[in-house]
N, C-alpha and C positions, 0 to 999 in steps of 0.2 A: 505494499499500500504505499503510495507516493503522497505527500502533503505537504502545503506551505505554511509555514507557522509565522505568524505576525510577529512585527518589531518587538524586540525584548522588553522595552519600557510599558507595552500596551498588552501584553498577552503573558499569562502565567507561563504556559508551555513557551514561549518564546524566550523570557529570562531565564528559564531552565536551561534552555540549549546556549544561551548566552555563555554560560559558564564553562568555556572550553578550556581546557589547559593546552597553550601551544609552547612547544620546546622545552628546554630543562628548566624545572622549578627548583630544585636542590633537595636536600634531604629530610626536609620537615613538612611541607607544603601540602603534598598529595592531593587531598581532596577536601572541600568544602560544600555540602549538600544544599541543594534547594529542589523545588520539587515542581512536578508538571500538573496542571489543570485536568488536562485531557485522560492523562493516565495518574492516578494517585500514587506515583513511583519516582523515587528518585533517578539519576542516570549518571554514571560517571562518563565523562568525554574528554575526548583529547585529540591531538594530532601528532604527526611524525612519531618519534620515539617514546615520548612523555606518557604517561599514563595516569588518568584521574582527572579530578574538577576542581576548578576554584569558583568561590561563590564573591563576586565583586560586592564591596560594601556599599555601592548604591542601590542595591535591591534587598539589602538586609531587612529594612522595615516592612517590606512586602510579603516577606516569605511566611508560611503558614507555620505553626508550630511543628517541629519534628520531635521525634523521641530517638535517642541513641540506643542502639543494640550493644555498644560498647562502654556505658558510661563507667564512672570511678567505682561504682559498687559491684561491678562485675569483675568475678575473679577469674583472671587471665593465666592463673598459673599453669594449668594442665593444656593450655592450647599451645601445643608445639608438635612437630614432626622431625623426623631425620633429616629435613631441608629448611624448616622454617619455624621460627618463635614468634609468637603474637604477644606482644605486650604494651602497657599503657605508656605516653610520653612522660618523661620525668624532666627535673629540671636541668640535668646533665645536657640533655638534648638541645633544650633552648638556649644554652649558653653557646651552642655553634653557632646560632643565629645564620643559620645557612639560608633561609628565605631571603632575607634582606642581600646576601651576597649574590643570590642568583637570580633573580627577576631582572633579566636585562632588558634593553631597548626593544628586542625582538618579541618578547613575552608581552611587554606594555603595549606596544603597536597591534600585536595580534588579538590582544583581548580589548582594546579600545580604553584601558583603564585611565583613569585620571590620577594624580598625585595622591588624592585622598584614599582611592581605591588601593593601593598599593600599601599605604602606611595601614589601613584597615587590616588588610590580609595579613602583613608583618606582624603585626600587634597581637593579632588573636593566634597566630603561631607561637607567641613566646610564652602562652598560658597554658601550661599541660591540664589543668580543670577542665579549662572551658573546650579544649581539644578533645578530651574525653566525652563531655557534655553533648559535644556536635558527632559523635561517633567515631572518633578517629584512634586507629589502633597502629602503632609502630611494627614494621616487618623486620625482624632480625634473625640471625642465623644461629644455630647450636654453638655455644661456645663463643660466639661474638655478640652476644646481647646488647652489649654497649655500644655498636655500630649500627646505625639506622640504614637499613638498605631500602625502604620502602614505607607506604602508609596506606592502610586499608580504611574506608569509611563505611559505617554500617549504620542505616537509620530507617525508620519508617514514621509514617503520620499516626497520631493516637487514634484508635477505633477503626483502622485499617490494619491491624496485626497480621493479616495473611499475606501482605505484601510488603516487600522491603526493597531498599537500594543499596548496591554495593559499588564505591569506588574504590581504584587503585592508583597508585603510582609508585615505580620501581626506579632507584637510583640507577646511572649508566652502567656502574658496574655490576649491578645486580641482573641485568637483562640477559636473555639469551641462555639463562641456566636453569629454566623451569622453575624458578622461584616464584615467578608472578601466578601461573597457574597453581602452584601449590599453595599460596596464600590465600587465593581465591576460594579453593576448595575446603581450605581448614576454616576460613572466615563463613563459609557457607554453612558448614556443620554448626557453628555457633547459632546460625539463624535458624535451622532446623530444629534446635533444641529449645527455641523460643517460639516454635510452632508457626513459623513462617511459610509459607506454601509455594511461594515463588520470589526469585530475586532478578531486578532489574539492572542492567548496565549498558552503557551507550559508549559511543565514539563517534568520529567522523569516518567518512567513507574512505578517504586517503589514507587513514590511519590503521595500515594494515598488519602492523607489528601489534597493535592493540586487538586487533579482531582475531588473530593468530592466538593470542593470549587467552582471550575469551574461550574459544573453540577449544582450546587444550584442556579447559578447566571445565568443559563440559556445557558450556552455555550453546544457545541456539537462536539465529536472528530472527526476529518476529516483525520487524517494521523498520522503514526509513521515513525521512523527513528533511526538509530544508528549512533554515533559520537565517534571518538578517541580522547581522551585529550591528551596534551602534554606528560604526562608521558605513554602515550601506554594503558590506559585502556578504554574499549568501553562502554558507556554507552545507553541505549534506552530513547529515547524523545517520548513524545506524543503532539499532536498538536490539539489545540481546537479554535472553532470559535464561536463568537456571531454576528448574522445578524440583521442590522436595523429592527426593526418591521414597521418602519413608512416609509420604503421606497417602 
């Protein structure tokens, strides 16, 4: 199904798709979730090698309330495999200030961000509690839990417990090693334990690396759409889903 989505500032679906992560974002920023009015589901959007989504601060006040599936009250101690470890963000992560150092001019142009947008995103990424409340989980490796290799986001809208959204970003050195699909599968199991029936993920049509990651994690393509960014550019987005195998 092909559809045209209205300009981001005028359509909840549109400003959802506005939140595309273009280019390398750095070791902490991965994904900040917003939601679709057409589908009551969050989506992870990206282009090129970057995986994940970012929420521009200009739309924060418009966003419906979301519920983190990985809040500070969630014990992540047992969520690990021989490939990946999921944990909450900590103060040591924020001291690296990787976001401020890696949001470059290419990213700012691609997103159409203002200086205020960038400042808001960087500020949010320095608050471990807020990041957990927004559904962020750090992706690390066994034996190297102090090094952040990626970020997973898990959220849903209260009252729509059967549907949730998963966003993912992986650092450059972590790509191509199967860690992204492994992180998605492990995070999905967390959702299944919360009685989630389906996860939604998304990317742009040209982000073939992200699409391969989703497919390797067991996701299926179910829809495509177009979106107009604030500067007038049109991007194609692809939507993926993973269904709870235990449901």
